[in-house]
C-alpha positions in Angstrom: 144.6 197.0 34.2 143.5 196.6 37.9 140.1 197.9 38.8 140.2 201.0 41.0 139.0 200.3 44.5 136.5 202.8 45.7 135.3 202.6 49.3 131.6 203.5 49.5 130.4 204.5 53.0 126.8 205.5 53.7 125.7 207.0 57.0 124.2 204.2 59.2 121.1 205.9 60.7 118.4 203.9 59.2 118.4 202.5 55.6 117.9 205.7 53.6 121.5 206.5 53.0 122.4 202.9 52.1 119.4 202.8 49.7 120.3 206.0 47.8 123.9 205.0 47.4 122.8 201.9 45.4 122.7 203.8 42.0 126.2 205.2 42.7 127.6 201.7 43.3 125.9 200.5 40.1 127.4 203.2 38.1 130.9 202.6 39.6 130.5 198.9 38.5 129.5 200.0 35.0 132.5 202.3 34.8 134.8 199.4 35.6 135.6 200.3 39.2 135.6 197.9 42.2 133.3 199.3 44.9 134.1 198.2 48.5 131.2 198.4 50.8 131.9 200.3 54.0 129.0 200.1 56.5 127.7 198.5 59.6 124.5 197.0 61.1 121.3 197.2 58.9 122.9 199.3 56.1 125.7 196.8 55.7 123.2 193.9 55.5 121.1 195.8 53.0 124.1 196.6 50.7 125.4 193.0 50.9 122.0 191.8 49.7 122.2 194.1 46.7 125.8 193.5 45.9 126.6 189.9 47.2 129.9 189.7 45.2 131.3 193.0 46.5 134.0 193.1 49.2 132.8 194.7 52.4 134.4 196.3 55.4 132.7 197.0 58.7 132.7 200.7 59.3 131.1 201.5 62.6 129.3 204.8 62.8 127.6 206.7 65.6 123.9 206.1 66.2 122.5 208.2 69.1 119.7 207.1 71.4 116.3 208.7 70.7 113.5 209.6 73.0 109.7 209.4 72.7 109.2 213.0 73.8 111.1 216.2 73.1 113.2 217.5 70.2 115.5 215.3 68.3 117.8 218.3 67.8 118.1 218.8 71.6 119.1 215.1 71.9 121.6 215.5 69.0 123.1 218.6 70.6 123.7 216.8 73.8 125.4 213.9 71.8 127.9 216.2 70.0 130.9 215.4 72.3 130.3 211.7 71.8 129.8 212.1 68.1 133.1 214.0 67.8 134.9 211.2 69.7 133.4 208.5 67.4 134.2 210.7 64.4 137.9 210.8 65.3 138.0 207.0 65.7 136.3 206.5 62.3 138.7 208.9 60.6 141.7 207.0 62.1 140.1 203.7 61.0 139.7 205.0 57.5 143.4 205.9 57.2 144.2 202.3 58.3 141.8 200.8 55.7 143.1 203.0 52.9 146.7 201.7 53.6 145.8 198.1 54.3 143.2 197.6 51.6 144.8 199.7 48.9 141.8 202.0 48.5 142.1 204.5 45.6 139.2 206.8 46.5 136.4 207.2 49.0 132.7 208.2 48.5 130.8 208.9 51.7 127.2 209.8 52.2 126.8 212.1 55.1 129.8 210.8 57.0 131.7 214.0 57.4 134.7 212.4 59.1 135.7 210.2 56.2 138.2 212.5 54.5 141.8 211.8 53.8 144.8 213.5 52.3 146.1 210.1 51.0 143.4 209.6 48.3 140.5 211.7 46.8 137.4 211.7 48.9 133.9 212.6 47.8 131.3 213.8 50.2 127.6 213.4 49.4 124.7 215.2 51.1 121.4 217.0 50.5 121.6 218.9 53.7 124.0 221.9 53.7 121.6 223.9 55.7 121.1 222.2 59.1 117.7 223.2 60.5 117.3 223.7 64.2 114.0 224.2 65.9 112.7 227.2 68.0 115.2 228.9 70.2 118.0 226.6 68.9 117.8 228.3 65.5 120.2 230.9 66.8 122.9 228.3 66.9 122.6 227.6 63.2 125.7 229.6 62.2 127.8 227.7 64.7 126.6 224.4 63.4 127.0 225.4 59.8 130.6 226.5 60.5 131.3 223.2 62.1 130.0 221.0 59.4 131.6 223.2 56.7 135.0 222.7 58.4 134.5 219.0 57.6 133.1 219.3 54.1 136.0 221.5 52.9 138.4 218.6 53.8 136.9 216.6 50.9 137.8 217.0 47.2 134.3 217.1 45.8 130.8 217.6 47.1 127.9 215.8 45.4 124.4 217.0 46.0 121.6 214.5 45.2 119.1 217.0 43.8 118.5 219.2 40.7 120.2 222.6 40.8 117.2 224.4 39.4 113.4 224.2 39.8 111.7 221.8 40.2 113.9 220.5 43.0 113.2 218.4 46.1 115.5 219.7 48.9 114.6 223.4 48.8 116.6 225.5 51.3 118.3 222.4 52.7 120.7 222.3 49.7 120.1 225.4 47.7 122.1 227.9 49.7 123.8 231.1 48.7 127.4 230.0 49.4 128.2 226.3 49.0 131.3 225.5 51.1 133.3 223.6 48.5 134.2 225.0 45.1 134.0 221.6 43.4 130.3 221.0 44.1 127.9 219.3 41.7 124.1 218.7 41.8 124.0 215.1 40.5 120.2 214.8 40.5 117.9 212.8 42.8 119.1 209.2 43.5 116.8 206.2 43.7 117.5 202.5 43.5 114.2 202.3 41.6 115.2 204.7 38.8 114.3 203.2 35.4 111.8 200.8 37.0 108.8 203.1 36.6 107.3 201.2 33.7 108.0 197.7 35.1 104.7 197.4 36.8 102.5 199.8 34.8 98.9 198.6 34.4 99.2 196.6 37.6 95.9 196.2 39.5 95.4 198.6 42.4 94.2 195.8 44.6 95.9 197.1 47.8 94.3 200.0 49.6 97.2 201.1 51.7 101.0 200.5 51.8 102.8 201.8 54.9 106.6 202.1 54.6 108.1 202.4 58.0 111.6 203.8 58.6 113.7 206.0 60.8 115.0 205.9 64.4 113.5 204.1 67.4 111.4 204.5 69.4 109.4 206.7 67.0 109.3 204.1 64.3 107.5 201.7 66.7 105.2 204.5 68.0 104.1 205.2 64.4 103.7 201.5 63.7 101.4 201.1 66.7 99.3 204.1 65.6 98.9 202.6 62.1 98.1 199.1 63.3 95.4 200.5 65.7 93.7 202.6 63.0 94.0 200.1 60.2 92.7 197.2 62.4 89.5 199.2 62.9 89.0 199.7 59.1 88.1 197.2 56.4 90.9 198.4 54.1 93.3 195.9 52.6 96.7 197.1 53.8 100.4 196.1 54.2 102.9 197.5 56.7 106.5 197.1 55.8 108.5 197.4 59.0 111.8 198.2 57.4 113.9 195.5 59.1 116.1 193.6 56.5 117.5 191.5 59.3 114.2 189.7 59.8 111.8 187.7 57.6 108.5 187.8 59.4 104.9 188.1 58.2 101.9 188.6 60.6 98.3 188.8 59.5 95.6 190.8 61.4 92.3 190.8 59.6 92.8 192.6 56.2 96.3 193.8 57.3 99.7 192.2 56.8 102.7 193.2 58.7 106.0 192.3 56.9 109.5 192.9 58.3 111.0 193.6 54.9 110.6 193.3 51.1 113.2 193.0 48.4 113.3 195.7 45.7 111.2 193.9 43.1 108.5 193.0 45.6 108.5 196.5 47.1 108.1 198.0 43.6 105.1 195.8 43.0 103.5 196.8 46.3 104.1 200.5 45.6 102.4 200.2 42.2 99.6 198.1 43.6 98.8 200.5 46.4 96.1 203.2 46.1 97.8 205.1 48.9 101.3 205.0 50.3 101.9 206.3 53.8 105.5 206.9 55.0 108.0 209.3 56.6 109.0 212.4 54.7 112.7 211.3 54.7 114.6 212.5 51.7 115.3 209.1 50.3 111.6 208.1 50.5 110.8 211.3 48.7 113.3 210.6 45.9 112.0 207.1 45.5 108.4 208.1 45.2 109.1 211.0 42.9 111.2 208.8 40.6 108.1 206.5 40.3 105.6 209.3 40.0 103.7 207.9 43.1 101.5 210.0 45.3 101.8 209.6 49.1 100.9 210.8 52.6 103.8 212.0 54.6 104.1 211.8 58.4 107.4 213.3 59.5 109.3 211.9 62.4 108.5 214.0 65.4 111.2 216.4 66.4 113.2 215.9 63.1 113.3 219.4 61.6 114.5 218.2 58.1 111.5 215.9 57.7 109.1 218.5 59.1 110.4 221.1 56.7 110.1 218.8 53.6 106.6 217.7 54.6 105.4 221.4 55.0 107.2 222.5 51.8 105.6 219.8 49.7 102.2 220.4 51.3 102.3 224.1 50.7 103.2 223.5 47.1 100.1 221.2 46.7 102.3 218.2 45.9 101.9 215.8 48.9 99.5 215.8 51.8 101.1 215.5 55.2 100.2 215.7 58.9 101.9 215.3 62.2 102.1 211.9 63.9 100.3 213.2 66.9 97.3 214.3 64.8 97.4 211.5 62.3 93.9 210.3 61.2 93.8 207.6 58.6 90.3 208.6 57.5 91.2 212.3 57.1 94.6 211.5 55.4 92.9 209.4 52.7 90.3 212.1 52.0 92.7 215.0 51.9 95.5 213.3 49.9 93.1 213.2 46.9 93.5 217.0 46.6 97.3 216.8 46.0 99.0 216.4 42.6 102.0 214.3 43.4 105.2 214.7 41.3 107.2 212.8 38.8 110.9 213.6 38.2 113.5 211.5 36.3 117.2 211.8 36.5 119.3 210.9 33.5 122.4 210.5 35.8 124.5 212.4 33.2 126.3 214.5 35.8 127.0 211.6 38.2 128.3 209.5 35.3 130.7 212.3 34.3 131.9 212.8 37.9 132.7 209.1 38.2 134.6 209.0 34.9 136.6 212.1 36.0 137.3 210.5 39.4 138.6 207.2 37.8 140.7 209.2 35.4 142.3 211.1 38.2 143.3 208.0 40.1 144.4 206.0 37.1 
């Protein structure tokens, strides 16, 4: 019997969505399906490294330009017309790919436009409640109505979090009325799941590990802040710049700046580090919690989702966080000792069940 061809498409803003879809692809392979990688730029390169034998298709997305100052939400609002134009193009491309590549189903992570009436489509997101800052919060009902109009075009909604407490996404995913009847909390997703014991007992010989991610120019702004403060300390540190397209290592005193690390090396670095400093992106949170690793979060400025998650976790006494503008390495190291961290594991039972049901439906 021919393997069912499942097109898997992560959103291509950074590596977070590509990273968290890795366990979904692994489970598809275990279930006897044939995942087809649909991505572009860094996410496509990342997924091809993890699944070198998989067929891949370039699926262009829309990546807006960001600014050093001002709200990301304002910039996003101004980009909506262009986003809608690109979404229509991506939807038309999907219909062509389904026909030409004999695709049996589609799983997309935060790509609202990748629905079809020809085959079952699964939409995956942790953000059903889009947060808008300040005066823009009054536009939340309009934004929610718009994104829900896309979500309901899919056959199922998968939410990467636990339905009950403790959960990670809070009010981002736990809303009163979920737009799609067939909605399932599939648990947090991490490509490191099951690797927690691989490096137990490893020496904590690294003072600080900085994991950089997210959009430019803020990624570079944060990197410059970290380099400046780490250079003036005697701490042994490594900065991972989050660029899988490069293989560069630069040494400045006790600090190493590396463009990228493969999974096994990154796991080792995380376990070796006394302190991890990173953005409060949802994928980073899922990875750290799956490993039971404490961290300092510095949300991307003007990104309400990250700012909400950082504040929520700080208020709960789980992870210390501070703004990029007020970041002080010395203070962060001292304050982070007061926070508990969190360790959650996902047995992937619900996700495995949904994959089996999907494959039975299209068989």
